[in-house]
C-alpha positions as CSV (number, residue, x, y, z in Angstrom):
1,M,-0.1,0.1,-0.1
2,N,1.5,3.2,-0.7
3,I,1.3,6.5,1.1
4,A,-1.9,7.8,0.2
5,S,-3.7,4.8,0.5
6,M,-2.6,4.8,4.2
7,A,-3.5,8.2,4.6
8,G,-6.8,7.6,3.1
9,A,-7.2,4.5,5.6
10,A,-6.2,7.0,8.2
11,W,-8.7,9.7,7.5
12,Q,-11.9,7.5,7.0
13,A,-10.6,5.7,10.8
14,L,-11.0,9.2,12.1
15,T,-13.7,10.7,10.8
16,A,-15.8,7.2,10.6
17,K,-19.5,7.6,12.3
18,K,-19.7,5.7,15.6
19,Q,-22.8,3.1,15.3
20,A,-21.6,0.0,18.0
21,P,-20.3,0.0,21.2
22,S,-16.5,0.5,20.8
23,L,-13.2,-1.0,22.8
24,Y,-13.3,1.7,25.2
25,D,-17.3,1.2,25.5
26,L,-16.5,-2.1,26.6
27,C,-13.1,-1.9,28.8
28,D,-12.7,2.3,30.1
29,A,-15.2,0.9,32.7
30,V,-13.3,-2.2,33.9
31,F,-9.9,-0.6,33.6
32,I,-10.2,3.0,34.5
33,G,-10.5,3.9,37.9
34,H,-10.7,1.0,39.5
35,K,-9.2,-0.1,42.8
36,G,-8.0,-3.6,43.2
37,G,-7.2,-6.9,41.0
38,D,-4.8,-7.1,39.3
39,P,-2.7,-4.3,38.5
40,H,-1.3,-5.4,35.5
41,I,-3.6,-5.9,33.5
42,A,-5.1,-2.2,33.9
43,K,-1.7,-0.7,33.0
44,F,-1.4,-2.5,29.9
45,Y,-4.6,-1.7,28.8
46,K,-3.9,1.8,29.4
47,T,-0.5,1.6,27.8
48,A,-1.2,-0.7,25.0
49,L,-5.0,-0.1,24.1
50,G,-6.3,3.0,25.9
51,N,-3.1,5.2,24.7
52,P,-3.7,8.7,22.9
53,A,-2.3,7.5,19.8
54,L,-4.6,4.7,19.3
55,R,-7.9,5.8,21.0
56,P,-8.8,8.1,18.0
57,L,-8.2,5.3,15.5
58,L,-10.9,3.2,17.4
59,R,-13.2,5.6,18.5
60,A,-15.5,4.9,16.2
61,A,-14.7,1.1,15.8
62,G,-17.9,-0.7,16.9
63,L,-18.8,-4.5,16.7
64,P,-22.8,-4.6,16.3
65,E,-23.3,-7.7,18.1
66,L,-22.4,-5.5,21.2
67,H,-26.0,-4.1,20.8
68,D,-26.8,-7.4,22.6
69,P,-27.2,-6.8,26.2
70,T,-26.5,-10.2,27.1
71,R,-23.2,-10.8,24.9
72,F,-22.0,-7.4,26.2
73,R,-22.5,-8.2,29.4
74,A,-20.3,-11.7,29.1
75,L,-17.7,-9.9,27.5
76,R,-17.5,-7.4,30.4
77,D,-17.9,-10.2,33.0
78,A,-14.6,-12.2,31.1
79,L,-12.7,-9.1,31.7
80,I,-13.6,-8.9,35.7
81,L,-12.6,-12.3,35.8
82,A,-9.2,-11.7,34.4
83,R,-8.7,-8.6,36.3
84,D,-10.5,-9.6,40.1
85,G,-9.5,-13.2,39.9
86,A,-7.0,-14.7,42.0
87,E,-6.4,-17.6,39.9
88,P,-9.0,-16.8,36.8
89,D,-10.5,-20.0,34.9
90,W,-8.7,-18.8,31.5
91,S,-11.1,-21.2,29.6
92,A,-13.8,-19.3,30.8
93,V,-11.9,-15.7,30.2
94,A,-11.5,-17.0,26.8
95,Q,-14.9,-18.1,25.6
96,P,-16.5,-15.0,24.6
97,V,-13.6,-13.4,23.1
98,A,-12.7,-16.5,20.9
99,D,-16.0,-16.4,19.8
100,L,-15.3,-12.8,18.6
101,L,-12.5,-13.9,16.9
102,E,-14.4,-16.5,14.7
103,T,-15.5,-13.4,13.0
104,V,-12.4,-12.1,11.5
105,K,-10.7,-13.4,8.8
106,L,-7.5,-12.9,7.5
107,Q,-5.6,-14.0,5.1
108,H,-2.0,-14.9,3.8
109,P,-0.4,-12.8,1.1
110,H,-0.5,-15.3,-2.4
111,P,1.5,-12.9,-4.7
112,L,0.7,-13.3,-8.1
113,V,2.5,-15.6,-10.8
114,V,4.8,-13.6,-13.1
115,T,7.2,-14.2,-15.9
116,P,10.5,-13.9,-14.7
117,P,13.7,-12.9,-16.5
118,T,15.8,-14.9,-18.1
119,Q,19.1,-13.4,-18.7
120,P,21.5,-13.5,-15.5
121,P,22.5,-10.2,-14.2
122,R,26.3,-9.4,-14.8
123,L,28.3,-10.4,-11.8
124,A,29.8,-7.0,-11.2
125,D,25.9,-5.8,-10.1
126,I,26.1,-8.8,-7.6
127,D,29.3,-7.8,-6.3
128,N,28.6,-4.1,-6.0
129,A,25.4,-5.6,-3.8
130,L,27.4,-7.4,-2.0
131,R,29.6,-4.8,-0.9
132,A,26.9,-2.4,0.1
133,C,25.4,-5.4,2.4
134,G,28.9,-5.6,4.1
135,D,29.5,-2.2,4.3
136,H,26.3,-1.6,5.6
137,L,26.2,-4.5,8.5
138,L,30.3,-3.2,9.2
139,Q,28.9,0.7,9.7
140,S,26.2,-0.4,12.0
141,F,28.8,-1.9,14.3
142,T,30.8,1.1,14.4
143,R,28.0,3.4,15.0
144,N,26.1,1.5,17.5
145,G,28.3,-0.9,19.4
146,F,26.6,-3.7,18.0
147,I,24.1,-4.7,14.9
148,P,20.9,-4.0,16.2
149,A,17.5,-5.3,15.0
150,Y,13.9,-4.3,15.7
151,A,10.7,-5.5,16.8
152,A,7.4,-4.0,15.3
153,F,3.6,-4.6,16.6
154,N,0.8,-5.4,14.3
155,L,-1.8,-4.8,16.0
156,I,-4.5,-6.5,13.9
157,G,-2.6,-10.1,15.2
158,D,-1.4,-13.3,12.6
159,P,-3.9,-15.0,10.1
160,D,-3.3,-18.2,11.7
161,F,-3.8,-17.3,15.3
162,G,-7.7,-17.8,15.7
163,P,-9.7,-18.8,18.2
164,Q,-8.3,-22.1,18.9
165,Q,-5.0,-20.9,18.8
166,F,-5.9,-17.8,21.2
167,T,-7.4,-20.6,23.8
168,A,-4.6,-22.5,24.0
169,A,-2.3,-19.8,24.9
170,L,-4.8,-17.8,27.5
171,T,-4.5,-21.6,29.1
172,G,-1.1,-22.9,28.3
173,L,0.8,-19.5,28.7
174,N,2.7,-19.5,32.4
175,A,3.1,-15.6,33.2
176,R,0.0,-13.8,34.4
177,G,0.9,-10.8,32.4
178,Y,1.5,-12.6,29.0
179,K,-1.7,-13.8,29.3
180,N,-3.3,-10.3,30.2
181,S,-1.5,-8.6,27.0
182,T,-2.7,-12.2,24.7
183,L,-5.9,-11.3,26.2
184,L,-6.1,-7.6,25.5
185,F,-4.4,-7.7,22.1
186,N,-7.0,-10.1,20.9
187,L,-9.9,-8.7,21.8
188,A,-8.9,-5.4,20.3
189,R,-7.8,-7.3,16.7
190,V,-11.7,-8.0,16.5
191,F,-12.0,-4.2,17.1
192,I,-9.2,-3.1,14.4
193,A,-10.2,-5.6,11.6
194,R,-13.4,-4.7,11.2
195,S,-12.7,-0.9,10.8
196,P,-11.4,1.6,8.7
197,A,-8.1,1.0,11.0
198,A,-7.4,-2.4,9.7
199,G,-6.2,-0.6,6.2
200,L,-3.8,1.4,8.1
201,I,-2.6,-1.3,11.0
202,N,-2.3,-3.7,8.4
203,P,-1.6,-2.4,4.5
204,S,-0.9,-4.6,1.6
205,W,2.3,-5.6,0.8
206,R,4.6,-7.0,-2.2
207,G,6.0,-10.6,-1.6
208,I,5.5,-12.9,1.4
209,A,7.5,-11.7,4.4
210,E,6.2,-8.5,5.6
211,P,7.7,-5.0,5.7
212,M,8.0,-3.2,9.0
213,W,6.7,-0.1,8.5
214,S,8.0,2.8,10.3
215,P,8.1,4.3,13.0
216,V,6.7,1.4,15.7
217,Q,10.2,-0.2,15.5
218,I,11.7,-1.1,19.1
219,R,15.4,-1.3,18.7
220,H,17.2,-4.0,20.6
221,R,20.1,-6.6,20.5
222,S,20.0,-10.4,21.4
223,A,22.4,-13.4,20.9
224,Y,20.2,-14.9,18.4
225,Y,20.6,-11.9,16.0
226,D,24.5,-12.0,16.5
227,A,24.6,-15.5,15.7
228,F,23.1,-14.8,11.9
229,Y,25.0,-11.8,11.9
230,I,28.8,-13.6,12.7
231,E,27.8,-15.6,9.7
232,A,27.2,-12.8,7.2
233,L,29.9,-11.4,8.3
234,L,32.0,-14.6,7.9
235,S,30.4,-15.2,4.4
236,F,31.4,-11.4,3.4
237,I,34.9,-12.5,4.3
238,D,35.0,-15.5,2.1
239,T,33.7,-13.8,-1.0
240,G,37.3,-12.2,-1.1
241,L,35.5,-9.1,-1.9
242,A,35.6,-7.2,1.6
243,T,38.9,-4.8,1.6
244,P,41.8,-5.7,3.9
245,D,40.5,-2.5,6.4
246,E,37.1,-4.1,6.3
247,T,38.4,-7.7,6.7
248,R,40.2,-6.7,10.1
249,A,36.9,-4.8,11.4
250,A,34.7,-7.6,10.8
251,R,36.9,-10.1,12.3
252,S,36.8,-7.5,15.0
253,A,32.8,-7.4,15.3
254,V,32.8,-11.5,14.6
255,A,34.9,-11.9,18.1
256,A,32.6,-9.3,19.8
257,M,29.4,-10.9,18.8
258,A,30.6,-14.5,19.6
259,E,31.8,-13.5,23.2
260,F,28.2,-11.3,23.5
261,C,26.8,-15.2,22.8
262,L,28.8,-17.0,24.7
263,K,30.0,-15.0,28.0
264,T,27.3,-12.1,28.0
265,S,24.2,-14.3,27.3
266,R,24.9,-17.2,29.2
267,E,22.7,-18.7,31.8
268,R,22.9,-21.8,33.9
269,V,19.9,-24.1,33.6
270,R,19.7,-27.5,35.1
271,T,17.4,-30.6,33.4
272,P,14.8,-32.5,34.7
273,D,16.9,-34.9,36.0
274,G,19.8,-32.5,37.8
275,T,22.4,-32.2,35.4
276,C,23.3,-28.6,35.0
277,Y,24.2,-27.0,31.3
278,D,25.3,-24.0,30.1
279,V,22.9,-22.4,27.4
280,I,22.3,-19.2,25.7
281,T,19.3,-16.6,26.7
282,A,16.8,-14.9,24.9
283,L,17.3,-11.6,26.1
284,A,20.3,-10.9,28.0
285,P,19.6,-8.7,31.4
286,P,20.1,-5.0,31.3
287,P,22.0,-3.0,30.0
288,H,22.8,-5.2,27.5
289,P,19.8,-5.5,25.2
290,R,20.5,-2.0,24.4
291,F,16.6,-0.9,25.1
292,S,16.0,3.0,25.5
293,R,14.6,4.0,28.7
294,F,11.4,4.7,27.4
295,F,10.9,1.4,25.5
296,A,12.6,-0.7,28.6
297,Q,9.7,0.8,30.6
298,I,6.9,-0.1,27.9
299,K,8.5,-4.1,27.9
300,Q,7.4,-4.2,31.7
301,D,4.1,-2.5,31.5
302,L,3.3,-5.0,28.1
303,G,4.3,-8.0,30.2
304,F,7.5,-8.9,29.1
305,G,9.3,-8.7,32.3
306,I,10.8,-12.5,32.5
307,Y,12.8,-13.7,29.3
308,V,14.1,-17.3,29.5
309,P,17.1,-19.2,27.4
310,D,15.8,-21.2,24.2
311,C,16.6,-24.1,22.2
312,D,17.4,-21.8,19.0
313,T,19.0,-19.1,20.4
314,T,21.4,-22.0,22.1
315,A,21.6,-23.6,18.8
316,C,22.6,-20.8,16.4
317,S,24.9,-19.2,18.9
318,I,26.9,-22.6,19.8
319,S,27.3,-22.8,15.8
320,A,28.0,-19.4,14.7
321,A,30.5,-19.0,17.6
322,G,32.1,-22.9,16.2
323,Q,32.5,-21.1,12.8
324,A,34.2,-18.1,14.5
325,N,36.6,-20.6,15.7
326,S,35.5,-20.0,19.3
327,T,37.6,-22.4,21.9
328,D,35.0,-21.5,24.6
329,P,34.5,-24.5,26.7
330,I,30.8,-24.5,26.5
331,I,30.8,-25.5,22.6
332,D,32.1,-28.8,24.0
333,Q,29.4,-29.7,26.0
334,P,27.4,-32.5,24.5
335,L,24.3,-30.5,24.3
336,I,22.3,-32.9,22.2
337,D,22.2,-34.6,25.4
338,F,20.3,-31.7,27.0
339,Y,17.8,-31.2,23.8
340,A,17.0,-34.7,24.1
341,S,15.1,-33.5,27.6
342,Y,13.2,-31.1,25.5
343,Q,12.3,-33.8,23.2
344,A,8.8,-34.9,22.3
345,R,7.5,-38.0,22.6
346,A,4.1,-39.2,21.5
347,G,2.2,-40.4,25.0
348,A,5.0,-39.4,27.4
349,N,5.7,-36.4,27.9
350,D,2.3,-34.7,26.2
351,P,2.4,-31.6,28.7
352,L,5.7,-30.3,27.6
353,I,4.2,-28.9,24.4
354,T,1.7,-26.4,26.5
355,V,0.9,-23.9,23.6
356,P,-0.1,-25.9,20.6
357,L,-0.1,-23.3,18.2
358,N,0.2,-25.7,15.5
359,P,-1.7,-28.4,16.4
360,D,-1.7,-30.2,12.8
361,V,2.1,-31.0,13.3
362,D,3.0,-34.2,14.4
363,Y,5.4,-33.1,17.5
364,D,7.0,-36.3,18.5
365,G,10.6,-36.1,17.9
366,G,10.8,-32.6,17.7
367,I,12.8,-30.3,20.5
368,A,10.4,-27.6,22.4
369,T,11.4,-24.0,22.3
370,W,11.5,-22.8,25.6
371,I,14.0,-23.6,28.5
372,D,13.1,-23.1,32.4
373,N,15.7,-21.1,34.2
374,L,17.1,-22.0,37.3
375,A,14.0,-20.7,39.2
376,G,11.5,-22.5,37.3
377,E,10.2,-19.9,35.4
378,R,8.8,-20.9,31.5
379,P,6.6,-17.5,31.3
380,F,5.9,-18.4,27.8
381,G,4.6,-22.0,28.0
382,N,6.1,-23.8,25.3
383,D,5.7,-24.5,22.3
384,L,7.1,-26.2,19.2
385,D,8.4,-24.9,15.9
386,P,9.8,-26.9,13.2
387,T,12.1,-24.4,11.8
388,L,13.8,-24.4,15.0
389,N,14.5,-28.2,15.0
390,L,16.6,-27.2,11.8
391,D,19.4,-25.5,14.0
392,V,19.3,-27.9,16.4
393,L,20.2,-30.6,13.7
394,E,22.7,-28.4,11.9
395,V,24.3,-27.3,15.5
396,S,24.4,-31.4,16.0
397,F,25.9,-32.0,12.2
398,R,28.5,-29.0,13.1
399,N,29.6,-30.8,16.2
400,C,29.1,-34.4,15.3
401,A,32.7,-35.5,15.9
402,R,33.1,-33.3,19.3
403,W,29.9,-34.6,20.5
404,R,30.4,-38.5,19.4
405,I,27.0,-38.4,17.9
406,V,27.0,-41.5,15.8
407,E,29.0,-43.3,18.5
408,T,26.3,-42.6,21.1
409,P,23.6,-44.5,20.9
410,S,21.5,-42.6,22.6
411,R,22.2,-39.1,21.0
412,L,22.1,-40.9,17.9
413,E,18.4,-41.8,18.5
414,T,18.2,-38.3,19.4
415,V,19.1,-36.9,16.2
416,R,17.1,-39.6,14.1
417,R,14.1,-39.0,15.8
418,I,14.7,-34.9,14.6
419,V,15.2,-36.1,11.1
420,D,12.0,-38.4,11.2
421,F,10.0,-35.2,12.8
422,H,11.0,-33.6,9.9
423,R,10.5,-36.0,7.4
424,R,7.1,-36.7,8.4
425,L,6.2,-32.9,8.6
426,V,7.6,-32.7,4.5
427,A,5.8,-36.0,3.5
428,T,2.8,-34.2,4.8
429,G,2.8,-31.2,2.9
430,L,2.4,-29.5,6.3
431,F,5.6,-27.4,5.7
432,A,4.6,-25.4,3.2
433,D,1.6,-24.1,5.3
434,P,2.3,-21.2,7.7
435,K,-0.3,-22.6,10.3
436,S,2.8,-25.4,10.5
437,H,4.8,-22.9,11.6
438,V,5.1,-20.5,15.2
439,Y,8.1,-18.1,14.5
440,Y,8.7,-18.5,10.9
441,L,7.5,-18.4,7.1
442,P,7.2,-21.5,5.1
443,E,10.2,-19.8,3.0
444,L,12.2,-19.3,5.7
445,Y,12.2,-23.1,6.7
446,C,12.9,-23.8,3.3
447,A,16.3,-21.5,3.4
448,Y,17.4,-23.0,6.6
449,F,16.7,-26.5,5.5
450,G,19.4,-25.4,2.8
451,R,21.4,-24.4,6.1
452,C,21.5,-27.5,7.8
453,Y,21.7,-29.8,4.4
454,A,24.8,-28.1,3.7
455,A,26.0,-29.0,7.3
456,F,25.0,-32.1,6.9
457,R,26.5,-33.1,3.7
458,A,29.9,-31.6,5.1
459,L,30.2,-34.7,7.2
460,D,32.0,-38.0,6.2
461,A,29.7,-40.8,4.6
462,T,30.0,-42.8,7.3
463,A,28.5,-40.5,10.1
464,R,25.6,-39.8,7.6
465,L,24.7,-43.2,6.3
466,A,24.4,-43.8,10.7
467,I,21.9,-40.5,10.9
468,D,20.0,-40.8,8.1
469,P,20.0,-44.3,6.6
470,D,16.8,-43.9,4.5
471,G,17.3,-41.0,2.9
472,V,15.4,-38.7,4.3
473,F,17.5,-35.6,3.3
474,E,17.6,-36.3,-0.1
475,F,13.7,-36.0,0.4
476,V,13.0,-33.1,1.8
477,R,15.9,-31.5,-0.8
478,G,13.8,-32.7,-3.1
479,Q,10.3,-31.0,-2.0
480,V,11.8,-27.9,-0.8
481,L,13.5,-27.2,-4.3
482,D,10.3,-27.9,-5.7
483,Y,8.4,-25.5,-3.6
484,V,11.1,-22.8,-3.8
485,R,10.8,-23.4,-7.9
486,D,6.7,-23.5,-7.9
487,E,5.9,-21.2,-5.1
488,L,8.6,-18.6,-4.5
489,I,10.8,-17.9,-7.5
490,A,7.9,-18.0,-9.8
491,R,5.9,-15.5,-7.9
492,D,6.3,-11.8,-7.3
493,M,8.8,-11.3,-4.6
494,N,10.6,-8.8,-2.4
495,V,14.0,-8.7,-1.6
496,F,13.6,-10.8,1.6
497,D,11.5,-13.4,-0.4
498,A,14.7,-13.2,-3.0
499,A,17.4,-13.7,-0.4
500,L,15.8,-16.5,1.3
501,A,15.1,-18.3,-2.4
502,L,19.0,-17.8,-3.1
503,I,20.2,-19.5,0.1
504,A,18.2,-22.4,-0.6
505,L,19.0,-22.3,-4.0
506,G,22.4,-22.0,-3.1
507,H,22.7,-24.6,-0.4
508,L,20.6,-26.9,-2.1
509,G,22.3,-27.1,-5.5
510,G,19.4,-26.0,-7.6
511,E,19.5,-25.1,-10.8
512,K,21.6,-21.7,-12.1
513,Q,18.7,-20.2,-14.3
514,Q,16.3,-20.5,-11.0
515,L,19.1,-17.8,-9.4
516,T,17.9,-15.4,-11.9
517,P,14.7,-14.1,-11.1
518,A,15.8,-13.8,-7.4
519,L,18.9,-11.8,-7.9
520,H,17.0,-9.8,-10.1
521,C,14.6,-8.5,-7.9
522,I,17.5,-7.8,-5.4
523,L,19.4,-5.8,-7.7
524,N,16.0,-3.7,-8.7
525,H,15.7,-3.0,-5.7
526,L,19.3,-2.3,-4.3
527,G,18.6,1.4,-2.8
528,E,14.8,1.2,-1.7
529,G,16.2,1.2,2.4
530,R,16.8,4.9,4.2
531,G,19.6,6.1,6.0
532,G,22.0,4.8,4.1
533,A,20.6,1.2,4.0
534,P,21.0,-0.6,0.8
535,F,17.2,-2.0,1.8
536,R,14.5,-1.8,3.4
537,A,13.3,-3.8,6.6
538,Y,11.5,-6.8,6.7
539,E,9.5,-9.7,8.6
540,W,12.5,-12.4,9.4
541,N,10.5,-14.1,12.4
542,K,7.6,-13.3,14.7
543,M,5.6,-13.9,18.2
544,K,1.7,-14.8,17.4
545,T,1.4,-14.2,20.9
546,P,0.2,-11.6,22.6
547,T,0.0,-10.0,19.0
548,R,1.8,-10.3,15.7
549,I,4.8,-8.9,16.8
550,L,7.4,-8.6,14.0
551,V,11.5,-9.2,14.4
552,G,13.5,-7.2,11.5
553,G,15.4,-4.8,10.7
554,P,17.7,-3.2,7.9
555,E,20.7,-4.5,9.0
556,V,18.9,-8.3,9.2
557,T,17.7,-7.5,5.3
558,S,21.5,-7.1,4.5
559,A,22.7,-10.3,6.1
560,F,20.5,-12.0,4.6
561,V,20.9,-10.5,1.1
562,L,24.6,-11.3,1.6
563,L,24.2,-14.4,2.7
564,G,22.4,-15.3,-0.5
565,L,24.2,-13.3,-2.9
566,A,27.4,-15.0,-1.7
567,L,26.4,-18.4,-2.4
568,A,24.7,-17.4,-5.5
569,R,28.1,-15.6,-6.7
570,K,29.6,-19.1,-5.8
571,A,27.8,-21.2,-7.8
572,I,28.0,-18.5,-10.9
573,L,31.9,-19.1,-10.8
574,D,31.7,-22.8,-10.1
575,Q,29.9,-23.0,-13.4
576,P,31.3,-19.6,-15.3
577,H,29.6,-20.3,-18.5
578,S,26.2,-20.2,-17.0
579,A,26.9,-16.3,-15.9
């Protein structure tokens, strides 16, 4: 959507005539001026939904069914129960809001099929774009002392977060503040989606990955981001395009980020059997996340007071640090044993997944997301994401000999069960369904499978046969390449989509001509970013609770484009006649 269309949507929302009870008619009497009950839910309402910026947009956004006094009262009673109950029945709280969510029908983007270009771009143009991305990352590190990512709230919510997922979240999340924010955000999204404000808050876009619209972006730092910036800068060095000064700067930045991952973000945890491990926390304690003072307080008010380690950040950090030749003893831990304690086993540990946001996926063999800290806290409950499980495999392959995976039957079984989890996911076609993914897009699953496949192929033949005697990796490779060919590069892409296509094709050995559409997409949009960034910010990953929260940033786009272009460049140079 262009600026004029967004301005038109804002004008419609601001001037609409009120015809039915609004969010504020429903909630103000419950949360403003009341004494007692849970103080967080009232603070959250005033901060996130009752603020002066949002009120004018939703002032006239009403729901006709709330003219029914019985339905209006049921909703208000649910909110009062959430506010005043010492231990509310969250299923009862969820029901009237879930009924409203049935009326919200959001769609994923479905780009049109296009006629792809057939003439490959010049290698010099690819090199220029690569240098621009590398320079952007290095300048950002010099300017900030780290490379940031950004979080942006999309209040209309996720298309796949419907009544069933809402109820599962409200009953399965652990932290009360997180339940409060999930409740109120999902109530508000009904009013937003069914009003003119929807066009402003959720404008249409090109391609699959959602652009991150300014200015609602919160800058911060996490070991998860640093791990991928490490891989991008190492890739930049490997291309040979970096100057000597850039190479020195990149190596210095990589060393600093590896230290942030393995030391600053390290946290000690204990498995259920009492064994202690060092893992990597999703968000290091202040001041390391680099939030502004304003947003640090907002984070508290919105219910994000506690962050715990997660299996994905741990896997990616260990992998990236190993690629950077770190000798930190944390890498010597046989983390596959730790992951085994978070592996779902049908019928044996069903309570492990308390927030089943993708219930069609067969969780057996998969690794759950969140890790209990030493205090036993797990504010987000637990879920299971397929792409995370690719990262667990990738770090296991990189450390296969170090952790003696093939030689240790229990470790080999853990890895094989994760491989079989992916076999079933891909064989059913669910990998291509956005509903199967909690934090990522199917397109990103394809790129991350490519990354995992490359680590698998780097093993010796004996290890590959022991881990995958049935040829699952070659089967999945074929399915992913078909998806990239038929559903990604055949349609209208944005820059981030194109970068993911190149990463998948480059790692999986796709046909050279298939690189051309994605390369042209990236090169044609070089310069679309602002403030010196070569490209704009797009969705990298997301949260579905408490609402759709995107994570990305212009530096993230540069990192993924750099990785994709480097792989494409290598493929072209390996077969110069195809250039």
